[in-house]
C-alpha positions in Angstrom: 38.5 123.1 140.1 40.7 125.6 142.0 41.3 122.9 144.7 42.2 120.4 142.0 44.5 122.9 140.2 46.2 123.7 143.5 47.1 120.2 144.4 48.0 118.8 141.0 51.6 120.2 140.9 52.1 119.0 144.5 51.0 115.5 143.6 53.1 115.5 140.5 56.1 116.7 142.5 55.6 114.0 145.2 55.3 111.4 142.4 58.6 112.5 140.9 60.3 112.4 144.3 58.9 108.9 144.9 60.2 107.7 141.5 63.5 109.3 142.1 63.8 107.6 145.5 63.0 104.2 143.8 65.7 105.0 141.2 68.3 105.8 143.9 67.4 102.6 145.8 67.9 100.5 142.6 71.1 102.4 141.8 72.4 101.8 145.4 71.6 98.1 145.2 75.1 97.4 144.1 77.9 95.1 145.2 80.2 96.3 147.9 83.2 94.8 149.8 81.5 95.5 153.1 78.1 94.2 152.3 78.0 91.7 155.2 80.1 93.6 157.6 77.1 94.0 160.0 74.8 91.1 159.0 77.6 88.5 158.9 80.8 89.8 160.4 82.4 86.4 160.7 81.7 85.4 157.0 85.3 85.2 155.8 86.5 83.3 158.9 83.7 80.8 158.3 84.6 80.3 154.6 88.4 80.1 154.5 88.9 77.1 156.8 86.6 75.0 154.7 88.4 76.0 151.5 91.7 75.3 153.1 90.6 71.9 154.3 89.3 70.9 150.8 92.6 72.0 149.2 94.6 70.1 151.8 92.7 67.0 150.9 93.1 67.6 147.2 95.3 70.4 145.7 93.3 70.3 142.5 90.2 71.5 144.3 91.5 75.0 144.4 91.5 75.3 140.6 88.0 73.7 140.5 86.6 76.3 142.8 88.1 79.1 140.8 86.7 77.5 137.6 83.3 77.2 139.3 83.2 81.0 139.6 84.0 81.5 135.9 81.4 79.0 134.8 78.8 80.7 137.1 79.5 84.2 135.9 79.6 83.4 132.2 76.0 82.1 132.2 73.5 84.8 132.9 75.8 86.5 135.4 77.2 85.6 138.8 74.0 84.2 140.3 74.8 80.8 141.7 72.9 79.1 138.9 75.7 76.6 138.2 75.0 75.1 141.6 71.4 74.1 140.9 70.4 70.5 140.4 67.9 69.5 137.7 64.3 69.7 138.6 61.0 68.7 136.9 60.7 72.2 135.5 64.2 72.8 134.2 67.5 71.1 133.4 70.4 72.8 135.1 73.9 73.7 133.9 75.7 70.8 135.5 75.1 68.5 132.4 76.0 71.2 129.9 79.0 70.3 127.7 81.5 72.6 129.5 80.4 71.1 132.9 79.5 67.5 132.4 82.0 65.2 134.1 84.1 68.3 134.6 82.7 71.0 136.9 83.4 70.0 140.5 83.6 71.4 144.0 79.8 71.3 144.6 80.3 69.4 147.9 82.8 72.0 149.1 80.3 74.8 148.4 77.7 72.8 150.4 80.1 72.5 153.3 80.9 76.2 153.1 77.2 77.0 153.1 76.7 74.9 156.2 79.4 76.7 158.0 78.1 80.1 156.9 74.6 79.2 157.9 75.8 78.4 161.4 77.5 81.9 161.6 74.5 83.8 160.2 71.4 81.9 159.0 69.7 83.0 155.9 71.9 86.0 155.1 74.7 85.0 152.6 73.9 83.9 149.1 75.4 80.9 147.4 76.6 83.2 144.6 78.7 85.2 147.0 80.0 82.0 148.6 81.3 80.9 145.2 83.0 84.3 144.7 84.7 84.2 148.1 85.8 80.5 147.6 87.4 81.4 144.3 89.4 84.2 145.9 90.5 82.1 148.9 91.5 79.3 146.6 93.8 81.5 144.5 95.4 82.9 147.7 95.9 79.5 149.3 97.7 78.3 146.1 100.1 81.3 146.2 98.1 83.8 144.1 97.1 87.3 144.7 94.3 88.5 147.1 91.6 91.0 146.6 88.6 92.4 148.4 85.6 90.5 147.0 82.6 92.6 146.1 79.5 91.1 147.6 75.7 91.5 147.8 74.7 89.1 145.0 71.5 87.1 145.3 70.7 83.6 144.0 68.9 82.7 140.8 65.8 80.6 141.2 66.3 78.9 137.8 68.9 78.2 135.2 69.4 77.3 131.5 71.2 74.3 130.0 71.3 76.0 126.6 72.7 79.2 128.1 75.5 77.2 129.6 76.2 75.3 126.4 76.4 78.6 124.5 77.9 80.9 127.1 81.1 79.2 128.2 83.9 79.2 125.5 85.0 75.6 124.7 88.6 74.6 124.6 88.4 74.5 120.8 87.8 78.2 120.6 90.1 80.4 118.4 91.3 83.8 119.5 88.6 85.8 117.7 85.9 83.6 119.4 87.5 84.1 122.8 87.8 87.9 122.4 84.2 88.1 121.1 82.7 86.1 124.0 84.7 88.0 126.7 83.8 91.4 125.0 80.1 90.5 125.1 80.4 90.3 128.9 82.2 93.6 129.2 85.7 92.0 129.5 88.6 93.3 127.5 91.2 91.4 125.6 93.6 92.0 128.4 91.0 90.6 130.9 90.8 87.5 128.6 94.5 86.8 128.8 94.8 87.6 132.5 91.8 85.5 133.5 92.9 82.6 131.3 96.0 82.7 133.4 94.1 80.9 136.0 95.1 77.8 133.9 98.3 78.1 135.9 96.5 75.7 138.2 94.3 72.7 137.6 94.0 69.9 135.1 92.1 69.1 131.9 90.6 65.9 130.6 92.0 64.0 127.6 88.9 64.8 125.6 89.7 68.5 125.9 93.2 68.3 124.4 93.3 65.1 122.4 92.9 66.8 119.0 95.7 69.3 119.9 98.3 66.9 120.9 97.8 64.6 117.8 96.8 67.0 115.0 98.2 70.5 115.7 101.6 71.8 114.6 102.1 74.8 116.9 103.0 72.5 119.7 106.4 71.5 121.2 107.0 67.9 120.0 108.4 66.6 123.3 105.5 68.1 125.2 103.0 66.5 122.7 104.7 63.1 123.2 104.5 63.4 127.0 100.8 64.2 126.8 100.1 61.4 124.4 101.4 58.9 126.9 98.3 59.4 129.0 95.8 60.3 126.3 95.2 57.7 123.6 94.3 58.9 120.1 91.1 56.8 120.0 88.0 58.5 121.2 86.4 56.7 124.1 89.7 55.4 125.4 91.1 57.3 128.4 88.7 60.2 127.8 88.8 61.2 131.5 92.5 60.9 132.0 93.9 64.1 133.4 96.9 66.3 132.5 98.1 69.5 134.2 97.3 72.8 132.4 100.6 74.1 133.7 103.3 71.5 133.1 105.7 72.9 135.7 103.8 74.0 138.7 100.2 72.8 138.4 99.3 73.5 142.0 101.0 76.8 142.4 99.4 80.0 141.3 102.2 81.7 139.3 103.1 82.9 135.8 104.6 79.7 134.5 101.5 79.2 132.4 102.5 82.1 130.2 106.1 80.9 130.0 104.8 77.6 128.7 102.8 79.4 126.0 106.0 81.0 124.7 107.4 77.5 124.3 104.3 76.2 122.6 103.4 74.1 125.6 99.8 75.3 126.0 97.7 72.2 126.7 94.4 73.3 125.2 93.9 74.7 121.7 92.4 77.8 123.3 95.4 78.2 125.5 97.9 78.3 122.7 95.7 80.7 120.7 96.8 83.4 123.2 100.3 83.1 121.8 100.1 82.2 118.2 101.1 85.2 116.2 98.0 87.2 117.1 97.0 90.4 119.0 97.5 88.9 122.4 101.1 87.8 122.0 102.5 90.9 123.6 100.3 90.5 126.7 101.5 86.9 127.1 105.1 88.1 126.9 104.4 90.8 129.5 102.9 88.3 131.9 105.7 85.8 131.3 108.2 88.4 132.2 106.4 90.0 135.2 104.3 87.9 137.6 103.3 91.0 139.5 101.7 92.5 136.4 99.8 89.3 135.8 98.6 89.2 139.4 97.5 92.8 139.3 95.6 92.3 136.0 94.1 89.0 137.2 92.7 90.7 140.3 91.2 93.5 138.1 89.7 90.9 135.8 88.2 88.8 138.6 86.5 91.9 140.1 85.1 92.9 136.7 83.9 89.3 136.1 82.2 89.3 139.5 80.2 92.4 138.4 78.5 90.5 135.5 74.7 90.9 135.8 74.4 90.2 139.5 71.0 89.8 141.1 70.7 92.5 143.8 68.1 94.1 146.1 64.9 92.2 145.9 65.8 90.1 142.9 66.3 86.4 143.3 66.6 84.9 146.8 69.0 83.7 149.4 69.0 80.0 149.0 68.9 77.8 152.0 70.4 74.9 150.0 72.7 75.9 147.2 71.5 73.0 145.1 67.9 74.0 144.9 65.6 77.1 145.0 63.8 77.7 148.2 
């Protein structure tokens, strides 16, 4: 009994130290800007030329790669799940309503993955590649740069329903947008700044048809211009494209917000940001100051990149971004 009584507090103390060490390990399994500095020092120089080449071939691709990051992070966190093809055990996110015939850039991610694998095999996750490609795309098109936090791991599965419910549709009103962003830890200011990524890219007729034919808070000449390439009849010209930013659709600037002031937001959800509501003042601020927009956009992208990442021993490092190992 004396022996047992003597060792009991020692064992208890050791157990507490062990549990504390595990807790510290988990706490330290966070994202960092230098995560691959030793394991893949040439990571960024492997990624950017592939992104640059893709944008040289098609300017729109830059916007598509930024959007891919959004659509990944808004569904169960930034885990590369949007890249997964369907399998016999699950239906992936690619056929979800926000992504079907719309999400693109998967081939570019494949090409980046190949380049990165040559530089450092089995080290860098597809989730991190999506994050870096989004940053590089913004920069190449004239936008701000930032140090991307890394260390995410890849999901082994995904959810069609989570994608359908997690990504705000273009029909969203302001309260719905604020609510969805808030649920992910993103503020109303983050919402406006991040939606400013619509300064680049294009949308399909199906996404803005109702707005240009039925809504009143829209500039009449702008509506006429858009109707010329988007027939009112559903099923006709559904995939015809129009720029989200009428003036500079391939330049990352603050013209998107200037368009909103003039009721030239292409999507219903765009114009909701300047429609007599709580975000009007933020839109005005960004329309008057590109540097403020850039600064807030960077802050928002970093915050969005922090949404529920898989770290440490969670998930995996996929060999092929389209399927689990």
